[in-house]
C-alpha positions as CSV (number, residue, x, y, z in Angstrom):
1,X,-16.3,49.2,70.2
2,X,-13.5,50.4,72.5
3,X,-14.0,50.0,76.2
4,X,-12.1,50.1,79.5
5,X,-12.6,48.1,82.6
6,X,-12.1,49.6,86.1
7,X,-12.4,48.4,89.7
8,X,-12.9,50.3,92.9
9,X,-12.4,48.1,95.9
10,X,-13.3,45.1,93.9
11,X,-16.5,46.6,92.4
12,X,-15.8,46.3,88.7
13,X,-17.3,48.2,85.8
14,X,-17.0,48.3,82.0
15,X,-16.9,52.0,80.7
16,X,-17.9,53.2,77.3
17,X,-17.8,56.6,75.7
18,X,-21.3,56.9,74.3
19,X,-21.3,60.5,73.3
20,X,-21.3,59.7,69.6
21,X,-22.7,56.2,69.7
22,X,-26.2,54.7,69.9
23,X,-26.9,51.3,71.3
24,X,-29.4,49.4,73.4
25,X,-27.3,49.8,76.4
26,X,-29.5,47.6,78.6
27,X,-29.2,44.7,76.2
28,X,-25.4,45.3,75.9
29,X,-25.0,45.3,79.7
30,X,-26.5,41.8,79.9
31,X,-24.1,40.6,77.2
32,X,-20.9,42.4,78.2
33,X,-21.3,41.9,82.0
34,X,-21.5,38.1,81.8
35,X,-18.6,36.7,83.7
36,X,-17.8,33.7,81.5
37,X,-19.3,34.7,78.2
38,X,-18.5,38.5,78.0
39,X,-16.1,40.8,79.6
40,X,-17.5,40.3,83.0
41,X,-18.4,43.2,85.5
42,X,-20.8,44.4,88.1
43,X,-22.2,47.0,85.7
44,X,-21.9,48.8,82.4
45,X,-21.3,52.6,82.6
46,X,-21.8,55.0,79.7
47,X,-20.6,58.5,79.2
48,X,-22.9,61.0,77.7
49,X,-22.9,64.8,77.1
50,X,-24.9,66.9,79.6
51,X,-26.4,70.3,79.5
52,X,-26.4,70.8,83.3
53,X,-23.0,69.2,84.3
54,X,-19.6,68.4,82.8
55,X,-20.7,65.0,81.8
56,X,-23.7,62.6,82.3
57,X,-23.4,59.0,83.6
58,X,-25.7,56.1,83.1
59,X,-25.2,52.7,84.7
60,X,-26.8,49.4,83.8
61,X,-26.8,46.3,86.0
62,X,-26.0,42.9,84.6
63,X,-29.7,42.0,84.4
64,X,-30.2,45.1,82.2
65,X,-31.9,47.2,84.7
66,X,-30.7,50.8,85.1
67,X,-29.5,52.0,88.5
68,X,-30.1,55.6,89.8
69,X,-26.9,55.9,91.7
70,X,-23.6,54.2,92.2
71,X,-20.7,55.5,94.3
72,X,-17.9,53.2,93.1
73,X,-19.1,53.7,89.6
74,X,-18.9,57.5,90.0
75,X,-15.3,57.2,91.1
76,X,-14.5,55.0,88.1
77,X,-16.3,57.4,85.9
78,X,-14.2,60.3,87.2
79,X,-11.0,58.4,86.4
80,X,-12.1,57.4,83.0
81,X,-13.1,61.0,82.1
82,X,-10.0,62.6,83.4
83,X,-7.5,60.3,82.0
84,X,-9.4,60.2,78.7
85,X,-9.2,64.0,78.5
86,X,-13.0,64.3,78.4
87,X,-12.7,67.0,80.9
88,X,-9.6,69.4,81.6
89,X,-9.8,69.4,85.3
90,X,-9.6,67.1,88.4
91,X,-12.9,68.3,90.0
92,X,-15.9,67.6,87.9
93,X,-19.8,67.6,88.1
94,X,-21.6,64.4,86.9
95,X,-25.3,64.2,86.0
96,X,-27.0,61.0,87.1
97,X,-30.5,59.7,87.4
98,X,-30.5,60.7,91.0
99,X,-29.1,64.3,90.6
100,X,-25.9,66.0,90.0
101,X,-22.9,64.6,91.8
102,X,-19.5,66.2,92.4
103,X,-16.1,64.2,92.1
104,X,-12.7,65.2,93.2
105,X,-9.7,63.2,92.0
106,X,-6.3,62.8,93.3
107,X,-3.8,62.6,90.4
108,X,-0.3,61.4,90.6
109,X,1.9,61.5,87.5
110,X,-1.1,61.9,85.3
111,X,-3.0,58.9,86.8
112,X,-6.0,59.1,89.1
113,X,-5.2,57.0,92.1
114,X,-8.0,58.0,94.5
115,X,-11.2,59.7,94.1
116,X,-13.9,61.3,96.4
117,X,-17.5,61.8,95.4
118,X,-20.5,63.5,96.9
119,X,-23.4,61.1,97.2
120,X,-26.1,63.6,98.1
121,X,-28.3,64.1,101.1
122,X,-29.8,60.8,102.5
123,X,-33.6,60.5,102.3
124,X,-35.6,58.8,105.0
125,X,-39.2,59.0,104.2
126,X,-41.0,55.8,103.0
127,X,-42.1,57.3,99.7
128,X,-38.6,58.6,99.0
129,X,-36.9,55.3,99.5
130,X,-39.4,53.9,98.3
131,X,-40.7,51.4,100.8
132,X,-44.4,50.4,101.2
133,X,-44.4,50.4,105.0
134,X,-47.2,51.6,107.3
135,X,-44.9,53.6,109.5
136,X,-45.1,57.3,110.4
137,X,-41.7,57.6,112.1
138,X,-38.8,59.2,110.2
139,X,-36.1,57.8,109.9
140,X,-37.3,54.1,109.6
141,X,-35.0,52.3,112.0
142,X,-35.6,48.8,113.4
143,X,-38.2,47.7,110.8
144,X,-39.1,44.0,111.1
145,X,-39.2,42.2,107.8
146,X,-40.9,38.8,107.7
147,X,-39.1,36.3,105.4
148,X,-40.0,32.7,104.6
149,X,-37.7,31.2,107.3
150,X,-36.7,34.1,109.5
151,X,-37.3,37.7,110.6
152,X,-34.8,40.6,109.9
153,X,-34.5,44.0,111.5
154,X,-33.9,46.6,108.9
155,X,-33.2,50.3,108.8
156,X,-34.1,52.0,105.5
157,X,-32.6,54.8,103.6
158,X,-32.3,56.2,100.1
159,X,-28.8,57.2,98.8
160,X,-30.4,58.1,95.4
161,X,-31.2,54.4,95.4
162,X,-33.0,52.2,98.0
163,X,-31.1,50.5,100.8
164,X,-32.0,48.2,103.7
165,X,-29.4,47.9,106.3
166,X,-29.2,45.2,109.0
167,X,-26.7,45.3,112.0
168,X,-26.7,41.6,112.8
169,X,-25.1,39.8,115.7
170,X,-24.1,37.1,113.3
171,X,-20.6,37.5,111.9
172,X,-21.0,38.9,108.4
173,X,-18.8,36.2,106.9
174,X,-21.3,33.6,108.3
175,X,-24.5,35.3,107.4
176,X,-26.4,33.4,104.6
177,X,-26.4,36.4,102.3
178,X,-26.8,34.4,99.1
179,X,-30.0,32.8,100.4
180,X,-31.6,35.9,102.0
181,X,-30.3,38.5,99.7
182,X,-32.7,37.7,96.8
183,X,-35.6,37.6,99.3
184,X,-35.0,41.0,100.6
185,X,-34.2,42.6,97.3
186,X,-37.5,41.4,95.8
187,X,-39.7,41.7,98.8
188,X,-43.1,43.3,98.0
189,X,-42.2,46.0,100.7
190,X,-39.8,47.5,98.2
191,X,-41.7,48.4,94.9
192,X,-38.4,49.2,93.1
193,X,-36.5,46.3,94.8
194,X,-33.7,47.2,97.2
195,X,-30.0,46.9,97.9
196,X,-29.4,44.9,101.2
197,X,-26.5,45.4,103.6
198,X,-25.5,43.4,106.6
199,X,-23.0,44.8,109.1
200,X,-21.0,44.3,112.3
201,X,-19.8,47.4,114.2
202,X,-16.2,46.8,115.2
203,X,-15.6,50.1,117.0
204,X,-16.8,53.8,116.5
205,X,-14.6,54.2,113.5
206,X,-14.8,50.8,111.7
207,X,-17.6,48.6,110.4
208,X,-17.3,45.3,108.7
209,X,-20.0,44.6,105.9
210,X,-21.2,42.7,103.1
211,X,-23.6,43.8,100.3
212,X,-26.3,42.2,98.1
213,X,-26.8,44.7,95.2
214,X,-30.1,45.0,93.4
215,X,-29.8,43.6,90.0
216,X,-26.4,42.2,90.5
217,X,-26.1,39.9,93.5
218,X,-23.4,40.0,96.1
219,X,-20.5,42.3,95.1
220,X,-17.0,42.8,96.7
221,X,-17.9,46.4,97.5
222,X,-20.7,48.9,97.0
223,X,-20.2,52.6,97.3
224,X,-23.8,53.6,98.0
225,X,-24.2,50.7,100.3
226,X,-21.2,51.8,102.3
227,X,-22.8,55.2,102.6
228,X,-26.1,53.7,103.6
229,X,-24.3,51.7,106.3
230,X,-22.5,54.7,107.7
231,X,-25.6,56.9,107.7
232,X,-27.7,54.4,109.6
233,X,-24.8,53.6,112.0
234,X,-24.4,57.3,112.7
235,X,-28.2,57.6,113.4
236,X,-28.0,54.8,115.8
237,X,-25.0,56.4,117.5
238,X,-22.8,53.4,116.7
239,X,-20.1,55.5,115.0
240,X,-18.5,58.8,114.6
241,X,-19.0,61.2,111.6
242,X,-15.9,59.6,109.8
243,X,-16.1,55.8,109.5
244,X,-14.3,53.1,107.5
245,X,-16.6,50.5,106.0
246,X,-14.6,47.3,105.5
247,X,-16.0,45.2,102.6
248,X,-14.6,42.0,101.0
249,X,-12.9,44.1,98.3
250,X,-11.3,46.7,100.5
251,X,-12.0,49.8,102.7
252,X,-14.3,52.7,101.8
253,X,-14.1,56.0,103.8
254,X,-17.4,57.7,104.5
255,X,-17.9,61.2,106.0
256,X,-21.3,62.4,107.1
257,X,-22.1,65.4,109.4
258,X,-25.6,64.1,110.3
259,X,-27.4,66.5,108.0
260,X,-25.7,67.3,104.7
261,X,-24.3,65.4,101.8
262,X,-22.4,62.1,102.3
263,X,-18.8,61.9,101.1
264,X,-17.4,58.6,99.8
265,X,-13.7,58.1,99.0
266,X,-11.4,55.3,98.1
267,X,-8.9,53.9,95.7
268,X,-9.8,53.4,91.9
269,X,-7.8,51.5,89.2
270,X,-8.0,50.7,85.5
271,X,-7.9,46.9,85.0
272,X,-7.5,46.9,81.1
273,X,-8.7,48.4,77.9
274,X,-10.0,46.5,74.9
275,X,-12.3,46.2,71.9
276,X,-15.6,44.5,71.9
277,X,-17.6,43.2,68.9
278,X,-21.3,42.6,69.3
């Protein structure tokens, strides 16, 4: 089975052309994504034919769960599809579990160096996120979440998948994300679990952050997480419509006009190509 591995600001993925192949993709993800016993990745992305878009993307987390959306994964998908001649253009539509997304690639000497993707319109209602909270206000900003040993203030949004964002006074590098991340992800308030972001606003154009991804753990970057941070920061009037989210794996640029779709852009690279026998 031929595969390619890509990374986008340190968020790494295994990509497979599944258009003529049948597999238990969830089981394969658990095997291939293992860091020391498999290829190692933050997720497995498969390419499928689509009747409503140029191609269809599915993404499976290392624990076998299937994610609805993935911004960095979309950018890797676009590079894989364009460089693999699966599409004959640099602007393409991609069917995902959270709707159709558009990708625009910057190609230099036949290689995709940078890609921008539309991440859809943010959703703020509790049932859309989803979150089991007894709050009538929309958006949900400043929600107090009780954990075993502390209380967190969260703002909630869906970017096609659930996110809980906390702007913390603690420097993000010192925040105990490995301890609190699993508690937030699996808290009963979130029936489908949640992604959890912590952030420090540096100025009106830069935010420093870390992300605990649902079904993965802490990752070097997260595209939908960066979008969630930018959206909440804009609603709280912390930042402008264009903001750079500085993550351990690099910088992602987010643009949101406060009403429409969120745009995510950043670099993307192929790490290697190989064959896998399972």
